[in-house]
N, C-alpha and C positions, 0 to 999 in steps of 0.2 A: 168174397171170402173174408175180407177184413173191413171193418167199419171205417178204416182210414181212407179207403178208396171211394171217393165221392165223385158223382157225376158233375162235369163242368168245373172241377176244382183246379184244372191245369190250363193256363193260358197258352197261346201259341208261342210266346216268348219263353215261357217256362218249359214247354216241350222241347223247343230248340236247345235251350240251355242244358236240359237233362241229357238229350241225345249227344250233344257236343261234348259234354262233360264226361260221358262214358267212353266216347270214341277217342278224344284227345287225352291221352294219359299214358299209362304204363306201356301200351303197345308201341308208341313211337320211341320210347327209351330202349325197349328190349329188341325191337324188330329192325331198326334202321341198319345196324351192323350185319345182321343176318341176311337182310335183303341185299346189301352191298356184296356180301360173300357169294351169293348166288348169281346176281345180275352184273357184277363188275361195274364198269364205268357207266352202264345204263341204269344204275339203281335209282336215279332221280325220276326217270321215265316210268319206273314201276309204279310210283305213287300216282302218276297221271293215269296210267292204264288201270290201276286198281279203282280209281274214282269212277272211270267209265264203266268198268265191270260192275261196280256197286250200284251205279245208276240203273243198269239193266235189271239187276237183281232186285233192287228196291221197288221196281214197277209192280211186281206181283203183290208185294206186301202193302203197297199203297192202295191198290185195287181191292184187296181183301179187307183192309182196315176201313176203307170208305164204305164198303158194303156191310161189314160186320164189326163195327167198332165195339170192342169188348176188352175188359181187363184181363180176359183169358189169353189174349194175344195169339201167339203161334199155336198153342195147344188147341184153341178154338178154331183157328183156320184149318188145321189138319183134320179136325173132326168134321168140319163142313165138307171137306173134300173126300175123305175116306170113311167117315163114320167112326164109331168106337171100335176100331179094328187094331190088329197088331201093327199095321203100317203107321197109324196115327200115334200109338203108344211108343213105337220104336223111334220114330222121327222126333217126337217130343223129348224122349230120353236122350237122344243124341244131341239135341240142342242143349239140354240141361248139362250133359256131360261136357260138351264143348265149353260151356260157361264155367264149369268147375275147373276144367283144364286151364282156361284163361286166368282163373284165380291163382292157380299154381304158377303160371307165367308171371303174373303181377307180383306174387310173393317172392319168387326167385329173383325178379328184377330188383325189388326192394333190398333183398339181401346182397345182391351184387353191388349196387350203388352205395349202400350203407357200409359195406366192407371196404370200399374204396376210401370212404371218408376217414376211417380209422386205421387204414393200412392193414386190414385183416384178409385181403383178397387171396393170400397164399394158402390159407387154411381150407381144406375140403369140407370141414364140418360147419364153419361159421356161416356160410351163405345159406344153406338150407335151414340152419337153426334160426337165423334172423327171419327167414321167410315164414317158418312155422310160428314164430313169435308174433308176426304181424297178423297171421290168420287167426290166432287165438284172440288178439286184440280186436279184430273185426267182429268176431263172434260176441265178445263182451259188449261192444257198442250196439250191435243189433239186439242183444237181449235187453238193453236199456229202453228200447221202445222206438216207435216210428218217428217221433219228434227229433230224437238225436240222430237217427239215420238220415232224416231229411236235411238236417244241418250239414252233415258231412257230405251228402250227395249234391247239394245245391251250392251252398256258400263256398266250401272248399273247392268244388269243381270249378266255380267261376274264378277263384284265385289261381288255380293251377293252369286253366286255359289261358288267362291273360298273361301269366308268367311265362308259359311256354311260347306263346305267340310273340311276346316282347323279346324273349331270348333269341328266337329264330330270326326275327326281323333285324335285331341289333347285330346278331352274329353274321348274317348275310351281308349287311352293310359294312361292318368293320372288316370282314374277311376280304373285301375287294382290294385292300391295300397289301395283302399278303402275297408272297411268292411261294407257292406250294411245289415242293419237289415232286417230279413225276414218280409214279410207282416203279419200284425196281423190277417188278414182274407184271407188265401190262396185262390187264384182264380183258379178254375178248369174250363177251357173254354168248352162250349158246342159246338156241331157241328154247330148249328144255330148261336151262337155268333161269331164263327170264320168266317162263311160265311158273316154275317152282317159286321164284321170288314173288310173282304176282299172287300166288296163293297166300303167302304171308301178308302181302299188301292188303288183300281182301279181308284178312283176319283183323287188320288194324281198323277197318271201317265197319265191322259187323255190329258195333254198338248201336247202329240205327234201329235195330230190332227192338231195343228198349222202348222206343217211341210207340211202336205198334202194340206192345204189351200194355200200354197205358191208354189205348184208344177209348176206353169207356170213361176216362176221366178228363180228356181234353175237350175244351170248349169247341162247339161246332165241329165234331170230329170228322164228319163227312167231307169237310173242306180242309181242316187244319192238320190232320194227321199227315196227309201227303205233303202239304207245305212245310211242315216241321221237318220231315225226313229230308226233303230237297235242300232246305236251308242249312241243316246240320251237316249234310255231306259236303256242301259247298264251303262252309266254314272250315271243315276239317281238311279238305284238299288244299286250301290256301296255306294253312299252317303247316301241313305235312311237306308240301313242296318247298316252302321256305326253310324248314328244318333240314331237308335233304340238301338243298343248295348251300346252306351254311356249313353243313358237315363236309360236303364235297369241296367247298372253297377253302376249308381249313386244313384238311388232311388228304394225302393220297390214298387211293383205294386200299393198298396193302396195309397201311396204318389203321384204316377203318376196320378192316377184317381182323387185324391183330387185336384191336380193342373191341371186338365184336359185341360183347355183352354190355359194355359201358361206353359205346362209341360217342354218344352225345357229350359226356363229361370230358372225354379225351379231346374232342373237337373244339371245346371251349377254351382249352389251354393256350393254343397258339394265338388266339384272338384276344382273350381277356386275361390270360395268365391264370394263376392258381385261384384268384378270386372268382373268375368266371367258372372254373371247374367246380368250386365249392357251391356256387349258386345253382349250377346244373344238378349237382348231387342232391341238394336240398329240395329242389323242384321235383326230382325223381322220387324222393322219399314221400313228399306230399301227394304227388300224383298217384303213386301206388297205394298209399294208405287210404285215401279217399275213394279211389276206384274199387278197392277190395271191399270196403264197407258196403258200397252200393251193389256190387256184384253178388255178394253173399246174400243180401236181401232179395235180389231179383231171382236168384236160383231157387232159394227156399220157397219163394212165392210160386214159381212155375211148377216145382215138384209138388207143392201143396195142391195146385190146380189139377195136376194129373192124378193125384190121390183122390180128390173130390170127384173126379170123373170116373173113378174106379178102373183106371188104366194101369196102375202100378200098385203093388202090395204095400202095406204099411204095418210096422210093428212099433209099439211104444217102448218096449224094453224097460218098462218101469219108470219112464221119464214123465214128469208132470207137464201140464201146459197143453197148448194147442198143437195141431199137426204142423203148422209152419215152424214152431219152435223146435220140434223134433227134426224137421228138415234142415234147419240151421245147423244142428249138431252133425247130421249125416254129411252135409255139404262140406263143412270145415274139416272133418276127419278125412274125407276122400281127397280134398285139396292138399292137406298136409302130407298125406302119403305120397301124392304125385310130386310135391315139392322136394321131398327127400330123395325119391327114386330117380327122377329125370332131370337132365340139364335143360337149359333154355331152348336149344335147338330141337330136342326131341319133344318138349312140351308144345312148342309152336307148331311143329309138323303134325303132331297128333290132333291138336285142336283144330287146325285147318282142315284136315281130312274129315273129321266128324262133322264139322260145320257145313262143308261143301255137300256131303251126302244128304244132310238134313235139308239144305237149301234146294237141292235137286228134287226132293220129295215135295216141297212146297210148290215149286214151279210146275212139276208134272201134275200135281193135284189141280192147279189152276187150269192148265191146258186141257187135261182129260175130263175134269168133272165140273169146273166152275167158270169156264171161260165166258159163257153167255150170261150167267148169273151176275158176275161182277163187272161185265163189260170190258174184258181184257182183249187187247190186240194180240192175236196168236203169234204174229211175227216177232214181236218184242219178247214174248215169253219163250219162244223157241230160241231166240238169240241168247237169252239168259241161260237156258239149259246148255247150249253149245259152249258158251264161255266157261260155265262151271265144269263141264266135262273136260275141256281142254286144259284148264288150270289144274284140275285134280289129276289128270293123266300126267301132266308135266311134273307135278310134285311127287307123285308115286314113282315115276321113272327115275328121277334124281335120287330119291331116298332108297330105292331098290339097289342102286349102285353104291351110295354112300353109307346107308344105315338101314339094311333090310329088316332089322328087328322091329323098328318102329312101324313099318308097313304091316308086318305080321301082327303086331299088337293092335293096330287100328282095325285090321280086317277081323281079328278075333272079337274085338269089342262090338263091331257092327253086327256080325252074324250071331253072336251070343245074345245080344239084346233082342234081336228079332225072334230067335228061336224061343227065348224065355217068354216073350210076350205072347207068342202063339200058344205056348203051354199054359200060361197064366190065364189067358182070355178064353181058352177052349171050353171050360165048364160054363162060363157065362153065356157064350154063344149057343151052347147046347140048350141051356135053360130058356133063352130067348126063342129058340126054334120050337121047343115044347110048348111054351106059352102061346106062340102064334098058332100052332096046330090045335091047341085047346080052344082058343078063341074061334077058329074056323069051324069047330064042331058045333058051335052055337049059332 
């Protein structure tokens, strides 16, 4: 779709750096406190369990990417499994929506940490305003062209990954000398709470799908796509676990929950003082800014692919330029609306629900339609499906008790997207049937 996407243009190291850069970023700043709120004292183990769950999930994507390396990524995988049907279009849109929701999570996290820097956290307007400002800045960078996007996505991603890893390791080492007061209200995690936290943990790892979307550009993709995914996940789990250990060694659980949306910055204070808190905030700002630029580009690319496949409608609304440019505008408008309307907890829950439903569609497609074609082990795919179902059920059960509105919103989005695609694709399916009958007459 774009001349910038060249075969063999991305090395194994480049693919690992890209995937790691997308995964290690805003999610760890935004989700650590929320995971601790749901899982209590077991929150460190959530990251371990999330890595295992992601490993099972990644298996299907590795097999698909090995068999069908393509710049189309998930959209092309779904088409291979289900054809150009409402299921393919719906699952593709759910993936795109989950990525847009992640953008609002990133933007809201930027606003939360930036407000801490200037003492504006008490204002209900400042945080979403800062988030929307970052979204508009990301749009501007993307409009400057692929070279600028590449700089933000690769160079700044490397800086933030090294910075977060160094902060986590230094924080864990330095916190060993601290005496942390026990929580005033000890938290015993429930099984449902752990599963709900695990859903958010999986969300922190979902950036590995970026690697599958670049399968057509990676050198020797039949071997290196899978290697890149495995190496990126391993790098992330090491960093995440050390971040969680450092936070847990610096603050009691109730303090982590109180500072839920900016837990990492608060955890740096007992160990490194205000200087450490300042460095953490600056890292969060860098991580969110670079991550949002890359995410906006990726979403617009995926929506452009779905448009080219004639699976979603498109209107120019008088805008000049290419389809992907239009998709950039639509993406940032939707992300900005979500940033204003929802807080971090709701954004994270909604993103996790949509992503898990899409993930289930991918695994079922492999199990039902492509198992022999891609050489997948059915037991591993079934295990991935069962894990997704358990995690999704846990998250839905907890949110039905705590915030049933967000479950209703997620359900409405999923069913509305599917019904819309059935309606949108119905004339095309009818035309294909008529063409087939016409061909048979001859």
